[in-house]
C-alpha positions as CSV (number, residue, x, y, z in Angstrom):
1,M,-59.9,-43.8,62.2
2,M,-59.4,-42.5,58.7
3,Q,-55.7,-43.2,58.9
4,Q,-56.4,-46.8,59.9
5,L,-58.9,-47.2,57.0
6,R,-56.4,-45.8,54.5
7,K,-53.7,-48.1,55.9
8,W,-56.1,-51.1,55.5
9,S,-57.0,-50.0,52.0
10,W,-53.3,-50.1,50.9
11,T,-53.1,-53.7,52.0
12,L,-55.4,-54.6,49.2
13,C,-53.1,-53.1,46.5
14,L,-51.7,-55.4,43.9
15,V,-49.0,-54.1,41.6
16,V,-49.4,-53.4,38.0
17,I,-46.3,-54.7,36.3
18,V,-44.1,-51.7,35.4
19,V,-40.4,-51.7,35.8
20,G,-39.4,-49.9,38.9
21,L,-43.0,-48.7,39.7
22,T,-45.4,-50.3,42.0
23,A,-49.1,-49.2,42.4
24,C,-48.9,-49.8,46.1
25,T,-46.7,-46.8,46.5
26,N,-48.1,-43.3,46.6
27,T,-47.1,-42.4,43.0
28,E,-47.8,-38.9,41.9
29,N,-48.1,-40.0,38.3
30,P,-50.7,-42.8,38.0
31,S,-51.1,-42.1,34.3
32,A,-47.6,-43.6,33.7
33,T,-49.0,-46.9,35.1
34,A,-52.2,-46.6,33.1
35,E,-50.1,-46.4,29.9
36,S,-48.7,-49.9,30.6
37,M,-52.1,-51.5,30.6
38,D,-53.5,-53.2,27.5
39,E,-55.7,-50.7,25.8
40,A,-58.3,-53.3,25.1
41,T,-58.9,-53.8,28.9
42,A,-58.4,-50.2,30.1
43,L,-62.1,-49.6,29.5
44,D,-64.0,-46.4,29.9
45,A,-67.1,-46.6,32.1
46,P,-70.2,-47.2,29.9
47,A,-73.3,-45.2,30.5
48,E,-76.2,-46.9,32.4
49,G,-77.6,-49.6,30.3
50,A,-74.6,-49.7,28.0
51,T,-73.1,-52.9,26.6
52,V,-71.0,-54.9,29.0
53,P,-67.3,-54.7,28.2
54,T,-66.2,-57.5,25.8
55,G,-63.1,-59.5,25.1
56,L,-63.1,-61.1,28.6
57,P,-64.5,-64.4,30.1
58,V,-68.0,-63.9,31.5
59,L,-69.9,-66.0,34.0
60,T,-73.6,-65.9,33.2
61,G,-74.8,-67.6,36.4
62,V,-73.5,-69.1,39.5
63,A,-70.5,-71.4,39.9
64,T,-69.0,-73.3,42.8
65,V,-65.2,-73.4,43.4
66,E,-63.5,-75.6,46.0
67,M,-60.0,-74.6,47.3
68,Q,-57.8,-77.0,49.2
69,I,-55.8,-75.1,51.8
70,N,-53.8,-76.6,54.7
71,G,-55.6,-79.9,54.4
72,G,-59.0,-78.2,54.6
73,T,-61.7,-77.4,52.0
74,V,-63.0,-73.9,51.3
75,V,-66.1,-73.7,49.2
76,I,-66.8,-70.5,47.3
77,E,-70.0,-69.6,45.6
78,V,-69.1,-67.3,42.6
79,D,-71.8,-64.9,41.6
80,G,-71.9,-64.2,37.9
81,N,-75.3,-62.7,38.1
82,S,-74.1,-59.6,39.9
83,A,-70.4,-59.6,38.8
84,P,-70.3,-61.4,35.4
85,I,-66.8,-60.3,34.3
86,T,-65.1,-60.4,37.7
87,A,-66.6,-63.8,38.4
88,G,-65.8,-65.0,34.8
89,N,-62.2,-64.0,35.2
90,F,-61.9,-65.9,38.5
91,V,-63.6,-69.1,37.3
92,D,-61.5,-69.0,34.1
93,L,-58.3,-68.7,36.1
94,V,-59.4,-71.6,38.4
95,Q,-60.1,-73.7,35.3
96,R,-56.7,-72.9,33.9
97,G,-55.0,-74.0,37.1
98,V,-53.6,-70.6,37.8
99,Y,-54.3,-70.8,41.5
100,D,-52.9,-74.3,42.1
101,G,-49.8,-73.7,44.2
102,V,-50.0,-70.0,44.7
103,S,-49.4,-68.6,48.1
104,F,-51.1,-66.1,50.4
105,H,-48.6,-63.3,50.6
106,R,-50.6,-60.8,52.7
107,V,-52.5,-61.8,55.9
108,V,-53.8,-59.1,58.2
109,K,-55.4,-60.2,61.4
110,T,-54.3,-57.6,63.8
111,P,-55.2,-55.2,65.3
112,E,-58.5,-56.5,64.0
113,P,-59.3,-59.2,61.5
114,F,-59.1,-57.8,58.0
115,V,-58.1,-59.9,54.9
116,V,-56.2,-62.9,53.6
117,Q,-54.8,-62.0,50.2
118,G,-53.2,-64.3,47.6
119,G,-53.3,-65.4,44.0
120,D,-50.1,-63.8,42.7
121,P,-49.0,-66.2,39.9
122,Q,-45.4,-65.3,40.7
123,S,-45.7,-67.0,44.1
124,K,-45.4,-70.4,42.4
125,D,-41.8,-69.6,41.4
126,P,-39.4,-70.2,44.3
127,S,-36.8,-67.9,42.7
128,V,-39.0,-64.9,43.0
129,S,-38.1,-62.8,46.1
130,P,-40.9,-62.7,48.7
131,Q,-40.6,-58.9,48.5
132,M,-41.9,-59.1,44.9
133,L,-45.0,-61.0,45.8
134,G,-48.1,-58.9,45.3
135,T,-46.6,-57.4,42.1
136,G,-47.8,-60.1,39.7
137,S,-50.7,-60.4,37.2
138,F,-52.0,-63.2,35.1
139,V,-50.3,-63.3,31.7
140,D,-52.6,-64.6,29.0
141,P,-50.6,-67.3,27.0
142,D,-52.6,-66.5,23.9
143,T,-51.4,-62.8,23.9
144,N,-48.4,-63.0,26.1
145,E,-49.8,-59.9,27.8
146,P,-51.2,-59.3,31.3
147,R,-55.0,-59.6,31.5
148,Y,-56.6,-56.8,33.5
149,I,-60.3,-56.6,34.2
150,P,-62.4,-53.4,34.7
151,L,-63.7,-52.5,38.2
152,E,-67.2,-54.0,38.2
153,I,-69.7,-53.3,41.0
154,Q,-73.5,-53.6,40.7
155,P,-75.6,-51.3,42.9
156,S,-78.3,-52.9,44.9
157,G,-81.5,-53.0,42.9
158,A,-79.8,-52.2,39.6
159,D,-80.0,-54.5,36.6
160,T,-76.4,-54.1,35.6
161,P,-73.0,-53.2,37.1
162,I,-71.2,-50.0,36.7
163,Y,-67.7,-50.2,35.3
164,S,-64.3,-48.5,35.8
165,R,-65.6,-46.2,38.6
166,T,-65.9,-46.4,42.3
167,F,-69.3,-45.6,43.8
168,D,-67.8,-42.3,45.1
169,E,-66.7,-41.4,41.6
170,A,-70.1,-42.4,40.1
171,R,-71.9,-40.6,43.0
172,I,-73.9,-43.7,43.9
173,S,-75.3,-43.8,47.4
174,E,-76.9,-47.2,47.3
175,P,-74.9,-50.2,48.7
176,P,-73.5,-52.8,46.3
177,A,-75.5,-55.9,45.5
178,L,-72.5,-57.8,46.8
179,T,-71.1,-56.4,50.0
180,H,-67.9,-56.9,52.0
181,M,-69.5,-59.1,54.7
182,R,-67.3,-61.7,56.5
183,G,-66.5,-64.4,54.0
184,A,-66.7,-62.2,50.9
185,V,-64.2,-62.9,48.1
186,A,-63.1,-59.9,46.1
187,M,-60.4,-58.8,43.7
188,A,-57.4,-56.9,44.8
189,R,-56.2,-54.0,42.6
190,S,-54.0,-50.9,42.5
191,Q,-55.2,-47.3,42.7
192,L,-56.2,-47.6,39.1
193,P,-59.8,-49.0,38.9
194,D,-59.1,-51.3,36.0
195,S,-56.0,-53.0,37.3
196,A,-57.3,-56.2,38.9
197,S,-56.0,-59.4,37.3
198,A,-55.5,-62.5,39.4
199,Q,-55.0,-61.5,43.0
200,F,-58.0,-61.9,45.3
201,Y,-58.8,-61.6,49.0
202,F,-61.1,-63.1,51.6
203,A,-62.7,-60.7,54.1
204,L,-62.1,-61.9,57.6
205,A,-64.8,-59.5,59.0
206,D,-67.5,-57.2,57.8
207,L,-65.6,-54.5,56.0
208,P,-68.3,-52.0,54.8
209,F,-65.8,-49.2,54.2
210,L,-64.6,-51.2,51.2
211,D,-68.0,-51.4,49.6
212,G,-68.2,-49.5,46.3
213,S,-64.4,-49.4,45.9
214,Y,-63.5,-53.1,45.4
215,A,-65.3,-55.7,43.5
216,V,-66.8,-58.6,45.5
217,F,-67.6,-61.6,43.3
218,G,-68.6,-64.3,45.7
219,Y,-68.7,-65.7,49.2
220,V,-67.3,-68.5,51.3
221,T,-70.2,-70.9,52.0
222,E,-68.1,-73.6,53.8
223,G,-64.7,-73.7,55.4
224,M,-64.4,-70.2,56.8
225,D,-62.5,-71.7,59.7
226,V,-59.9,-72.8,57.2
227,V,-59.6,-69.3,55.9
228,D,-59.3,-68.0,59.5
229,S,-56.3,-70.3,60.0
230,V,-54.3,-69.2,57.0
231,E,-51.0,-67.6,57.7
232,Q,-48.7,-65.7,55.4
233,G,-46.9,-68.1,53.1
234,D,-49.5,-70.8,53.2
235,I,-50.3,-72.4,49.8
236,V,-53.5,-73.1,47.8
237,D,-52.9,-76.7,47.2
238,S,-55.6,-76.8,44.5
239,A,-58.6,-74.9,43.2
240,T,-61.4,-76.7,41.2
241,V,-64.6,-75.6,39.6
242,V,-67.0,-78.3,40.9
243,S,-70.2,-76.9,39.4
244,G,-71.4,-74.2,37.0
245,I,-68.6,-74.4,34.5
246,E,-71.3,-74.4,31.8
247,N,-72.0,-70.8,32.7
248,L,-68.6,-69.7,31.7
249,Q,-68.5,-68.0,28.3
250,Q,-65.2,-67.4,26.6
251,P,-64.7,-64.4,24.3
252,E,-64.9,-65.1,20.7
């Protein structure tokens, strides 16, 4: 069972952009990858009650995103109350059109339903080899650098999230406020906690063993049948913020 869970956990890996090094491999030197990250976003975990990390988009409430996939509509309620940075990053990327035309490069339905993962900006470029999909991040045009966000998970009953640590690392036994139930939408990342960027996944089933390790930021409220039908290589035709954009705050 543990081997199966580890295998499934690897399927969520995205790759931090480093020449010749992918975070989905079992590297013995993760610090080499960490050095490639923008120091401004490779954040230390603040103490309980500390200030939320700055310099990133923040969603201060709820927003609704509609994705058009395979002729169907998927409605996502994005929760900035429990995941303000993760939700803010996603809504900002939707608003920028980053997800229009990206593909789903990893779909795992057997031996049991697991995830549909996509959002690699490289997948828009037909010249990029399919083997490279899953290695891309969002590059901020203002800085010409990849944008990474900290791992952000709020414990159930807490007022604020914890950052840059899994629940195991932080020795938290409570469940997250946002759990990996069927229809959850969460950020893919490498082994490094602060390596999520643009790639996201839909949970095709309840996946409680991922709780506390990956950041859920919303749920599918309509169109889960569309998500269930996605196959590897299918495209997000468009993604649109249909409500709540006023809750998105950009960094100063």
